[in-house]
Structures are given as C-alpha cells and as structure tokens.
N, C-alpha and C positions, 0 to 999 in steps of 0.2 A: 425547449432544451437547447443548450449551446452546442454548436458543432465542435468536434475535435479539430484542432489546428496543429499541423506538423510544421514547425518553423523551418525545418530542413528543406522543405519544398516551396517555401514562399520566396519569391525573388528578393534579392537583397535591397533593391531600390524601394520595395514596399515595407521592408522590415526596419522600422524606426522604433525600436523597443521602448525608448524613453517616452514615446507618445502613448504607451499603454500602461495599465496597471497589471503588473505581473505577479501572479501568486502560484503557490504550489500547495498540495494537500499531503499531509503526513498522517501517520497512524501509529498508535502504540504498538510496538513490535510484538509483544506477547498477545495482544488482542488480535493482531493481524494473522498470526500463525494459527490461532484457534479458528478464526474465520476461514482461512485457507483449508485447514483440516476438515472442517465441517462441509465446506463447499465441494471439495474434491473427493473426500473419502466417505463421509457420513451420509450426506444427502444424495438422493437419486437425482442427479443434475438434470435440469430441463433440457439441456443440450446433450444428447447422447455422446457426442465426441468427447466431452469433458470426462465422462466416466471412463472411457477407453484411454484417454490421454494420460491420466494418472497411473493407470496400470502399465502402460508402455514406459512411462518415465521411471517408475520405481521397479518395473519388472516383477510384479507380483499382483495378485488379485486384491481389490480394495478391501474386501472383508478380512484380509490378513494384516491390515495396516492399523495398528494401534496408534494412539496419539504419540507415544514415546518413539515408536518406529518411524512415524511420519517426520518428526523433528530430526531424527538421526539421518533419514534418507534425504530430507530437504537440504541438510547441511552439505551433503555430497553431490547433489544434483541441482545445479543452478536452474532457476526458472524466474521469469520476470514477476511472478506473483509473490515471491518472497525475496526479492532484491531490496536493498535499502532504498528508501525514498531519496536520501541524500545523493545517491548516484545519478538520479534522473534530473537534478536541478542544475541550472547554469551556475558556474562559480567564477569568482574573481581570482586574480593571480595568487592571492594569499589563501585561497581555499574556502573563503566565506561564500555563502550563498548569495547569488545576485538576483534576488526577487524582492518585490515590494512588501509582500505579506505571506506568511505561512498559515494556512488553514489547518486546524487539527480536526481530524474526523470525529474525535470525541466531543468537540464543541462546534460541530459543523454549522448548525443553524445560526448560532451567535456569531461565529467568525464570518459567515457569508453575509450577514447584515453589515459588517464592517466593510467588506468588499463592495457590496451594493451602494453603501454611502460614498465610497471612494469613486465609483464609476458613475454614480448618479442615476442608476436605474435598477429595477428589480430583475433578478436573475432566477429564472424558473429551472432549478436543477433538482431533478428527482433522485431519490436513493434507490439504485437498482442493485440487484444481486445481493440483497440482504440475507444473511444466514441466521438461522434460529439455533441459539446455543446458550448455555449457562455463562455466567461471568468467567472471563478468561482465567482467573486465579484458581478455579476449581480443576483445571486440567493439568497443572504443572506440578512436577516433583522438583526437588532441589536441582537435580541434574538437568532436566529439560529447561528449567528456568535459566541455568548457566549457559546451556547450548544456544538458546535464542539470544541471550545477552551477547555472546560472541558473534553470532551471525549479524547482529544489528548494532554493532559497536558504534559506527558513525552516526546512525539515527539517534541512538541513546545519548551520545555526547553532544551532538549539534542541536537536538531538539529538547533535551532535558528530560527524557523519559525515565521513569523509575517504575519498578515492578510494584 
C-alpha cells in the first residue's frame, strides 16, 4: 500500500513535481453522498468515534436522520467527506486542474492500470471503507438530486458527471 504524502510538508528542494506522475481520484457526487450516508448513518461504524461524530455534527441521533435529512444537513454543515474533489486538486491560473491523470472511482481498476503503465510499476492499492448499499439512484428524490447537484457543481462541470 502506498503511503499518504502531504506535499505541504515536503521541502521545496525535494518537490520537483514534473518528475512525478500526478493523479487525483474523483467520484460520482450522487454515489459519494449515498456512500457517506451509509457509512455515517446506516452502518454501525467499526470506529466508534465515527458514530458519535455524525451525531455531534448534525446535533441529532443517527436513527433520526433519513437520507433526505442527511442531504439537507450536509449542505449546511461542511465536512471533508462531502467536499468537492475539485477543491482538493492543484490548479493552474486559469482554474484548470494541474494533474496528469484523473482516476474515476467508478472505473478504479481500469484507470489504475493506466497509472501503473505510466509509472512502470504495479501499485497495490486496496479498497478500504467500502459501504454496502443499493445503487445510488434508488435513494434520490427530485429534490435531493437537485441539492446534491448544487453541492457538487464544480465536480459535475469539471469531470462531466451526470445523474
């Protein structure tokens, strides 16, 4: 498994980013929010703090949070789990993303093969924190679909996501 690298703490003399293949991972916003709902509200999380964290963030017991309520609350309560991927990526002055490749979680295995061919080695990246739920389309009403569209406007525009 690859270690997490925080470029903010890497000395600038070491950071020659042109020497690296730089990629980011994006996810369908509607699928992302169903996964977040499942992880924080539905599942009894393996880490007890996560169960308490969502109750503190939303100021109500998890068993009182429907999917519709989760979306409404998430729109008002920022959290890195439902921030736009676009916001995390380095940008050029014109606002375009300054990465070599974008990996889509929906095509993770295929996209990672492209990265592996670019870097010339096999990358052993495991899928952790996988949630068990139905297809994301089964969770949405017209209203919640629109709310998530507003929340993830940049991701939808920059990465071409459609419901």
